[in-house]
OpenMM code with the backbone's topology and positions (N, CA, C; nanometers):
from openmm import Vec3, app, unit

residues = "MET ILE GLN ILE LYS GLU GLY VAL LYS ILE LEU VAL SER THR GLU PRO ILE ASP ALA ARG LYS SER ILE ASP SER LEU SER CYS LEU ILE PRO ASP LYS PHE CYS ASP ASN PRO GLN SER GLY ASN LEU PHE ILE PHE PHE ASN LYS ALA ARG ASP LYS VAL LYS ILE LEU TYR TRP ASP ASN THR GLY PHE ILE LEU HIS TYR LYS ARG LEU GLU LYS HIS ARG PHE VAL VAL PRO LYS LEU SER GLY LEU THR HIS LEU GLU ILE THR GLY GLY GLN LEU TYR GLY LEU LEU ALA GLY LEU ASP PHE MET LEU MET ARG GLN PHE THR GLU ILE ASN TYR SER LYS TYR LEU".split()
positions = [
    Vec3(-5.6319, -0.4391, 7.9782),
    Vec3(-5.7084, -0.3452, 8.0872),
    Vec3(-5.6391, -0.2291, 8.1492),
    Vec3(-5.6926, -0.0975, 8.1713),
    Vec3(-5.6392, 0.0024, 8.2383),
    Vec3(-5.6237, -0.0176, 8.3759),
    Vec3(-5.5383, -0.0420, 8.4553),
    Vec3(-5.5507, -0.0131, 8.5864),
    Vec3(-5.4877, 0.1264, 8.6341),
    Vec3(-5.5977, 0.1835, 8.7529),
    Vec3(-5.6479, 0.3398, 8.7800),
    Vec3(-5.5718, 0.3528, 8.9007),
    Vec3(-5.4873, 0.4165, 8.9362),
    Vec3(-5.4608, 0.4221, 9.0347),
    Vec3(-5.5417, 0.5046, 9.1379),
    Vec3(-5.5088, 0.5037, 9.2863),
    Vec3(-5.5857, 0.5686, 9.3606),
    Vec3(-5.5541, 0.7343, 9.3611),
    Vec3(-5.7135, 0.8438, 9.3516),
    Vec3(-5.6214, 0.9840, 9.3291),
    Vec3(-5.6051, 0.9928, 9.2031),
    Vec3(-5.6548, 0.9330, 9.1152),
    Vec3(-5.6295, 0.9458, 8.9622),
    Vec3(-5.7782, 0.9973, 8.9166),
    Vec3(-5.7667, 1.1405, 8.8490),
    Vec3(-5.8986, 1.1311, 8.7791),
    Vec3(-5.9192, 1.1480, 8.6685),
    Vec3(-6.0225, 1.0425, 8.6077),
    Vec3(-6.0672, 1.0227, 8.5151),
    Vec3(-6.1620, 1.1411, 8.4347),
    Vec3(-6.1189, 1.1840, 8.3279),
    Vec3(-6.2338, 1.3198, 8.2502),
    Vec3(-6.2407, 1.2800, 8.1054),
    Vec3(-6.3245, 1.2998, 8.0780),
    Vec3(-6.4233, 1.2680, 7.9790),
    Vec3(-6.4474, 1.4057, 7.8989),
    Vec3(-6.3852, 1.4228, 7.7574),
    Vec3(-6.4372, 1.5700, 7.6841),
    Vec3(-6.5789, 1.5037, 7.6446),
    Vec3(-6.6289, 1.6232, 7.6099),
    Vec3(-6.8271, 1.5928, 7.5897),
    Vec3(-6.8079, 1.6971, 7.4573),
    Vec3(-6.6691, 1.7190, 7.3816),
    Vec3(-6.6789, 1.7591, 7.2164),
    Vec3(-6.6275, 1.6665, 7.1248),
    Vec3(-6.6158, 1.6307, 7.0737),
    Vec3(-6.5611, 1.5051, 6.9744),
    Vec3(-6.4184, 1.5801, 6.9321),
    Vec3(-6.3183, 1.5292, 6.8520),
    Vec3(-6.2102, 1.5426, 6.8284),
    Vec3(-6.1828, 1.4450, 6.7025),
    Vec3(-6.0973, 1.5463, 6.6307),
    Vec3(-6.0803, 1.4211, 6.4881),
    Vec3(-5.9700, 1.3217, 6.5495),
    Vec3(-6.0285, 1.1975, 6.5060),
    Vec3(-5.9755, 1.0801, 6.5395),
    Vec3(-5.8048, 1.0261, 6.4936),
    Vec3(-5.8049, 1.1629, 6.3855),
    Vec3(-5.6536, 1.1172, 6.3297),
    Vec3(-5.5320, 1.1663, 6.4330),
    Vec3(-5.6012, 1.2519, 6.5461),
    Vec3(-5.4945, 1.3098, 6.5972),
    Vec3(-5.3848, 1.2292, 6.7078),
    Vec3(-5.2927, 1.2660, 6.7182),
    Vec3(-5.1888, 1.1647, 6.7645),
    Vec3(-5.1606, 1.1958, 6.9507),
    Vec3(-5.0638, 1.1792, 6.9852),
    Vec3(-5.0120, 1.1777, 7.1224),
    Vec3(-4.9759, 1.3258, 7.1451),
    Vec3(-4.9013, 1.3894, 7.0621),
    Vec3(-4.8651, 1.5557, 7.0847),
    Vec3(-4.9648, 1.6223, 7.0617),
    Vec3(-5.0893, 1.5922, 6.9619),
    Vec3(-5.1832, 1.7100, 6.9072),
    Vec3(-5.3280, 1.6406, 7.0489),
    Vec3(-5.2870, 1.5529, 7.1195),
    Vec3(-5.4202, 1.5272, 7.1998),
    Vec3(-5.3505, 1.5815, 7.3272),
    Vec3(-5.2261, 1.6025, 7.3505),
    Vec3(-5.1785, 1.6747, 7.5062),
    Vec3(-5.2056, 1.7917, 7.4608),
    Vec3(-5.1994, 1.8566, 7.3693),
    Vec3(-5.2113, 1.9854, 7.3494),
    Vec3(-5.3565, 2.0857, 7.3679),
    Vec3(-5.4166, 1.9741, 7.3884),
    Vec3(-5.5894, 1.9851, 7.4053),
    Vec3(-5.6196, 2.0017, 7.5126),
    Vec3(-5.5263, 1.9416, 7.6145),
    Vec3(-5.5643, 1.8918, 7.7578),
    Vec3(-5.5935, 2.0148, 7.8236),
    Vec3(-5.4871, 2.1066, 7.8188),
    Vec3(-5.5012, 2.2762, 7.9161),
    Vec3(-5.6240, 2.3501, 7.8468),
    Vec3(-5.6811, 2.3427, 7.7700),
    Vec3(-5.8133, 2.3948, 7.7295),
    Vec3(-5.9148, 2.3297, 7.7201),
    Vec3(-5.9423, 2.2406, 7.7204),
    Vec3(-6.0392, 2.0993, 7.7222),
    Vec3(-6.0898, 2.0360, 7.8707),
    Vec3(-5.9552, 2.0472, 7.9260),
    Vec3(-5.9800, 2.0125, 8.0915),
    Vec3(-5.9070, 2.1204, 8.2116),
    Vec3(-5.8571, 2.2287, 8.1624),
    Vec3(-5.7752, 2.2861, 8.2745),
    Vec3(-5.6966, 2.2200, 8.3506),
    Vec3(-5.5725, 2.1018, 8.2873),
    Vec3(-5.5682, 2.0187, 8.3566),
    Vec3(-5.4078, 2.0172, 8.3098),
    Vec3(-5.3087, 1.9813, 8.3594),
    Vec3(-5.1640, 1.9399, 8.3047),
    Vec3(-5.1379, 1.7815, 8.2529),
    Vec3(-5.1028, 1.8484, 8.1203),
    Vec3(-5.1411, 1.6641, 8.0513),
    Vec3(-5.0077, 1.5774, 8.1266),
    Vec3(-4.9404, 1.6071, 8.1967),
    Vec3(-4.8800, 1.5258, 8.2518),
    Vec3(-4.8483, 1.5083, 8.4421),
    Vec3(-5.0236, 1.5139, 8.4462),
    Vec3(-5.0834, 1.5200, 8.6145),
    Vec3(-5.1061, 1.3532, 8.6296),
    Vec3(-5.0892, 1.2812, 8.5329),
    Vec3(-5.1176, 1.1413, 8.5353),
    Vec3(-5.2733, 1.0989, 8.5168),
    Vec3(-5.3643, 1.1813, 8.5654),
    Vec3(-5.5095, 1.1814, 8.5182),
    Vec3(-5.5132, 1.1397, 8.4192),
    Vec3(-5.6545, 1.0186, 8.3561),
    Vec3(-5.6900, 0.9487, 8.2285),
    Vec3(-5.7725, 1.0746, 8.1350),
    Vec3(-5.6973, 1.1110, 8.0398),
    Vec3(-5.7850, 1.2224, 7.9383),
    Vec3(-5.8740, 1.1098, 7.8602),
    Vec3(-5.9737, 1.1434, 7.8289),
    Vec3(-6.0699, 1.0637, 7.7065),
    Vec3(-6.1712, 1.1258, 7.6014),
    Vec3(-6.1140, 1.0860, 7.4975),
    Vec3(-6.1433, 1.1801, 7.3558),
    Vec3(-6.2141, 1.0771, 7.2727),
    Vec3(-6.3622, 1.1283, 7.2171),
    Vec3(-6.4181, 1.0858, 7.0999),
    Vec3(-6.4029, 1.1188, 6.9979),
    Vec3(-6.4341, 1.0326, 6.8911),
    Vec3(-6.4646, 1.0985, 6.7423),
    Vec3(-6.5791, 1.1807, 6.7478),
    Vec3(-6.6083, 1.2042, 6.6192),
    Vec3(-6.7638, 1.2678, 6.5805),
    Vec3(-6.8559, 1.1572, 6.5601),
    Vec3(-6.8338, 1.0244, 6.5277),
    Vec3(-6.8962, 0.9083, 6.4871),
    Vec3(-6.9358, 0.8854, 6.6302),
    Vec3(-6.8568, 0.8676, 6.7215),
    Vec3(-6.8753, 0.7774, 6.8630),
    Vec3(-6.8231, 0.6532, 6.8408),
    Vec3(-6.7337, 0.6222, 6.7458),
    Vec3(-6.6949, 0.4872, 6.7679),
    Vec3(-6.6023, 0.4481, 6.8100),
    Vec3(-6.4805, 0.5420, 6.8227),
    Vec3(-6.3618, 0.5684, 6.8330),
    Vec3(-6.2989, 0.6201, 6.9712),
    Vec3(-6.2531, 0.5606, 7.0602),
    Vec3(-6.2247, 0.6193, 7.2001),
    Vec3(-6.0638, 0.6464, 7.2101),
    Vec3(-5.9966, 0.7577, 7.2263),
    Vec3(-5.8639, 0.7356, 7.2828),
    Vec3(-5.8472, 0.8159, 7.4469),
    Vec3(-5.7759, 0.7383, 7.5116),
    Vec3(-5.7501, 0.7689, 7.6637),
    Vec3(-5.5975, 0.7743, 7.6409),
    Vec3(-5.5401, 0.8933, 7.7263),
    Vec3(-5.4261, 0.9681, 7.7129),
    Vec3(-5.3640, 0.9735, 7.8596),
    Vec3(-5.2998, 0.9336, 7.8982),
    Vec3(-5.2153, 0.9903, 7.9925),
    Vec3(-5.0509, 0.9346, 8.0226),
    Vec3(-5.0016, 0.9829, 8.1424),
    Vec3(-4.8665, 0.9986, 8.1780),
    Vec3(-4.8254, 0.9335, 8.2344),
    Vec3(-4.7436, 0.7907, 8.2592),
    Vec3(-4.7207, 0.7341, 8.3415),
    Vec3(-4.5364, 0.7676, 8.4312),
    Vec3(-4.5312, 0.9148, 8.4509),
    Vec3(-4.3850, 0.9220, 8.4717),
    Vec3(-4.2787, 0.8974, 8.3821),
    Vec3(-4.2808, 0.8511, 8.2505),
    Vec3(-4.1710, 0.8270, 8.2069),
    Vec3(-4.2287, 0.8407, 8.0318),
    Vec3(-4.3266, 0.8778, 8.0316),
    Vec3(-4.3755, 0.8887, 7.9144),
    Vec3(-4.5677, 0.9008, 7.8503),
    Vec3(-4.6248, 0.9492, 7.7685),
    Vec3(-4.7149, 0.9115, 7.7133),
    Vec3(-4.7557, 0.8148, 7.7179),
    Vec3(-4.8614, 0.7393, 7.7343),
    Vec3(-4.9476, 0.6109, 7.6864),
    Vec3(-5.1137, 0.6462, 7.6320),
    Vec3(-5.0901, 0.5919, 7.5231),
    Vec3(-5.2269, 0.6082, 7.4145),
    Vec3(-5.3166, 0.5036, 7.3963),
    Vec3(-5.4529, 0.4737, 7.4545),
    Vec3(-5.4871, 0.3631, 7.4550),
    Vec3(-5.6195, 0.4164, 7.3254),
    Vec3(-5.6313, 0.3092, 7.2381),
    Vec3(-5.7449, 0.3362, 7.1408),
    Vec3(-5.8314, 0.2374, 7.1486),
    Vec3(-5.9656, 0.2480, 7.0936),
    Vec3(-6.0429, 0.1295, 7.0986),
    Vec3(-6.1825, 0.1778, 6.9646),
    Vec3(-6.1971, 0.0812, 6.9237),
    Vec3(-6.2889, 0.1380, 6.8000),
    Vec3(-6.3706, -0.0254, 6.8350),
    Vec3(-6.5222, 0.0684, 6.8292),
    Vec3(-6.6250, -0.0319, 6.7948),
    Vec3(-6.6222, -0.1085, 6.7019),
    Vec3(-6.6904, -0.2224, 6.6666),
    Vec3(-6.7026, -0.2485, 6.5196),
    Vec3(-6.8572, -0.2143, 6.4396),
    Vec3(-6.9649, -0.2426, 6.5728),
    Vec3(-7.0931, -0.2092, 6.5354),
    Vec3(-7.1855, -0.0999, 6.6003),
    Vec3(-7.1417, -0.0419, 6.6994),
    Vec3(-7.2279, 0.0151, 6.7834),
    Vec3(-7.1207, 0.1422, 6.7935),
    Vec3(-7.1829, 0.2492, 6.8923),
    Vec3(-7.1181, 0.3521, 6.9329),
    Vec3(-7.1063, 0.3665, 7.0819),
    Vec3(-7.0332, 0.4408, 7.1081),
    Vec3(-6.9966, 0.5157, 7.2678),
    Vec3(-7.1260, 0.5941, 7.2930),
    Vec3(-7.1866, 0.5822, 7.3885),
    Vec3(-7.2362, 0.6086, 7.4426),
    Vec3(-7.1955, 0.7985, 7.5295),
    Vec3(-7.2123, 0.8910, 7.4832),
    Vec3(-7.1386, 1.0318, 7.5358),
    Vec3(-7.2486, 1.1079, 7.5549),
    Vec3(-7.2555, 1.1535, 7.6710),
    Vec3(-7.3424, 1.2692, 7.7208),
    Vec3(-7.3415, 1.3868, 7.6137),
    Vec3(-7.3998, 1.4778, 7.5868),
    Vec3(-7.4445, 1.6214, 7.5487),
    Vec3(-7.4650, 1.6940, 7.6046),
    Vec3(-7.3905, 1.7560, 7.7322),
    Vec3(-7.4254, 1.8403, 7.7928),
    Vec3(-7.3757, 1.9999, 7.7907),
    Vec3(-7.4656, 2.0663, 7.7559),
    Vec3(-7.4536, 2.2284, 7.7146),
    Vec3(-7.4062, 2.2434, 7.8313),
    Vec3(-7.2782, 2.4000, 7.7604),
    Vec3(-7.2144, 2.4032, 7.8605),
    Vec3(-7.0798, 2.3651, 7.9439),
    Vec3(-7.0877, 2.2324, 7.9558),
    Vec3(-6.9540, 2.1613, 7.9920),
    Vec3(-6.8783, 2.1042, 7.8578),
    Vec3(-6.7268, 2.1333, 7.8896),
    Vec3(-6.6456, 2.1069, 7.8060),
    Vec3(-6.5853, 1.9780, 7.8283),
    Vec3(-6.5827, 1.8530, 7.9515),
    Vec3(-6.5570, 1.7573, 7.9938),
    Vec3(-6.6906, 1.7263, 8.1356),
    Vec3(-6.6237, 1.6363, 8.1310),
    Vec3(-6.6882, 1.5695, 8.2876),
    Vec3(-6.6076, 1.4515, 8.3853),
    Vec3(-6.5848, 1.4579, 8.4597),
    Vec3(-6.5581, 1.3830, 8.5507),
    Vec3(-6.6157, 1.1738, 8.5709),
    Vec3(-6.5412, 1.0944, 8.5745),
    Vec3(-6.6585, 1.0080, 8.5874),
    Vec3(-6.5183, 0.8800, 8.6574),
    Vec3(-6.5837, 0.7568, 8.7244),
    Vec3(-6.5225, 0.6857, 8.8208),
    Vec3(-6.4761, 0.6163, 8.7365),
    Vec3(-6.3769, 0.4971, 8.8057),
    Vec3(-6.3387, 0.3820, 8.7527),
    Vec3(-6.4421, 0.2524, 8.6678),
    Vec3(-6.5418, 0.2644, 8.7675),
    Vec3(-6.6279, 0.1803, 8.7013),
    Vec3(-6.7193, 0.2353, 8.5961),
    Vec3(-6.7311, 0.3375, 8.5637),
    Vec3(-6.8198, 0.3987, 8.4517),
    Vec3(-6.7228, 0.3769, 8.3439),
    Vec3(-6.5853, 0.4030, 8.3864),
    Vec3(-6.4620, 0.4270, 8.2734),
    Vec3(-6.4769, 0.2528, 8.1783),
    Vec3(-6.5078, 0.1443, 8.2874),
    Vec3(-6.5225, 0.0304, 8.2477),
    Vec3(-6.6221, -0.0064, 8.1338),
    Vec3(-6.7716, 0.0982, 8.1850),
    Vec3(-6.8838, 0.0325, 8.1398),
    Vec3(-6.8854, 0.1019, 7.9969),
    Vec3(-6.8099, 0.1974, 7.9963),
    Vec3(-6.7976, 0.3464, 7.8768),
    Vec3(-6.6683, 0.2267, 7.8133),
    Vec3(-6.6117, 0.1753, 7.8434),
    Vec3(-6.5303, 0.0817, 7.7047),
    Vec3(-6.5896, -0.0267, 7.6735),
    Vec3(-6.6982, -0.0915, 7.7196),
    Vec3(-6.7990, -0.1722, 7.7083),
    Vec3(-6.8922, -0.1099, 7.6330),
    Vec3(-6.9250, -0.0269, 7.5848),
    Vec3(-7.0641, 0.0129, 7.5174),
    Vec3(-7.1786, 0.0863, 7.5866),
    Vec3(-7.1162, 0.0755, 7.6967),
    Vec3(-7.2316, 0.0726, 7.8129),
    Vec3(-7.2833, 0.2459, 7.8195),
    Vec3(-7.4059, 0.3253, 7.8314),
    Vec3(-7.4373, 0.4419, 7.9074),
    Vec3(-7.3486, 0.4598, 8.0439),
    Vec3(-7.2431, 0.4733, 8.0496),
    Vec3(-7.1543, 0.5234, 8.1967),
    Vec3(-7.2553, 0.6138, 8.2506),
    Vec3(-7.3387, 0.7161, 8.1893),
    Vec3(-7.3956, 0.7814, 8.2757),
    Vec3(-7.5035, 0.7360, 8.4068),
    Vec3(-7.5692, 0.5886, 8.3193),
    Vec3(-7.6577, 0.5377, 8.3868),
    Vec3(-7.5787, 0.4242, 8.5487),
    Vec3(-7.4378, 0.4532, 8.5071),
    Vec3(-7.3680, 0.3283, 8.6080),
    Vec3(-7.3411, 0.4677, 8.7472),
    Vec3(-7.3186, 0.4105, 8.8443),
    Vec3(-7.3149, 0.4847, 8.9894),
    Vec3(-7.2593, 0.3672, 9.0519),
    Vec3(-7.1700, 0.4018, 9.1768),
    Vec3(-7.0996, 0.3375, 9.2692),
    Vec3(-7.2565, 0.2689, 9.3896),
    Vec3(-7.2666, 0.1508, 9.4127),
    Vec3(-7.3575, 0.0874, 9.5231),
    Vec3(-7.2993, 0.1882, 9.6402),
    Vec3(-7.4165, 0.1833, 9.7002),
    Vec3(-7.4462, 0.2261, 9.8304),
    Vec3(-7.4065, 0.1499, 9.9625),
    Vec3(-7.3170, 0.1444, 10.0230),
    Vec3(-7.2753, 0.0775, 10.1173),
    Vec3(-7.4081, -0.0138, 10.2023),
    Vec3(-7.4421, -0.0893, 10.2448),
    Vec3(-7.5493, -0.1553, 10.3187),
    Vec3(-7.4959, -0.2160, 10.4518),
    Vec3(-7.5620, -0.1504, 10.5458),
    Vec3(-7.5615, -0.1592, 10.6989),
    Vec3(-7.6408, -0.2464, 10.7524),
    Vec3(-7.5671, -0.3793, 10.7696),
    Vec3(-7.6982, -0.4556, 10.8273),
    Vec3(-7.6725, -0.4561, 11.0433),
    Vec3(-7.6259, -0.3524, 11.0711),
    Vec3(-7.6305, -0.3449, 11.1918),
    Vec3(-7.7749, -0.3175, 11.2510),
    Vec3(-7.8622, -0.2150, 11.2100),
    Vec3(-7.9972, -0.2260, 11.2602),
    Vec3(-8.0900, -0.3352, 11.2690),
    Vec3(-8.0147, -0.4117, 11.2055),
    Vec3(-8.0950, -0.5551, 11.2287),
    Vec3(-8.1041, -0.6763, 11.3075),
    Vec3(-7.9994, -0.6470, 11.3744),
    Vec3(-7.9800, -0.7557, 11.4794),
    Vec3(-8.0067, -0.7122, 11.6020),
] * unit.nanometer
topology = app.Topology()
chain = topology.addChain("A")
for resn in residues:
    res = topology.addResidue(resn, chain)
    for name in ("N", "CA", "C"):
        topology.addAtom(name, app.Element.getBySymbol(name[0]), res)
């Protein structure tokens, strides 16, 4: 499981990539697709065209780490947003995405304040 540090952005590419791309090729895509530095420590998420493979790339101060997951029977749910090359998601949405859920439907629960009922 990926441990997400506070302040780290999780950025998802909405455009498919060639799943054969390695760390070097993916890191070269980051400035154009995400307008970010590959060594920022942020998580960059890429999908293949068939949406059955996902690659997560990030820098951990000593080198790049690449996580790779392939779904055997289903497809990852990736939104098709016109005009956007990427979007930012939360840690909870990332875990839903990796489980094969529609992460766009997932959101943070609002805080419940019971002080008004006392």
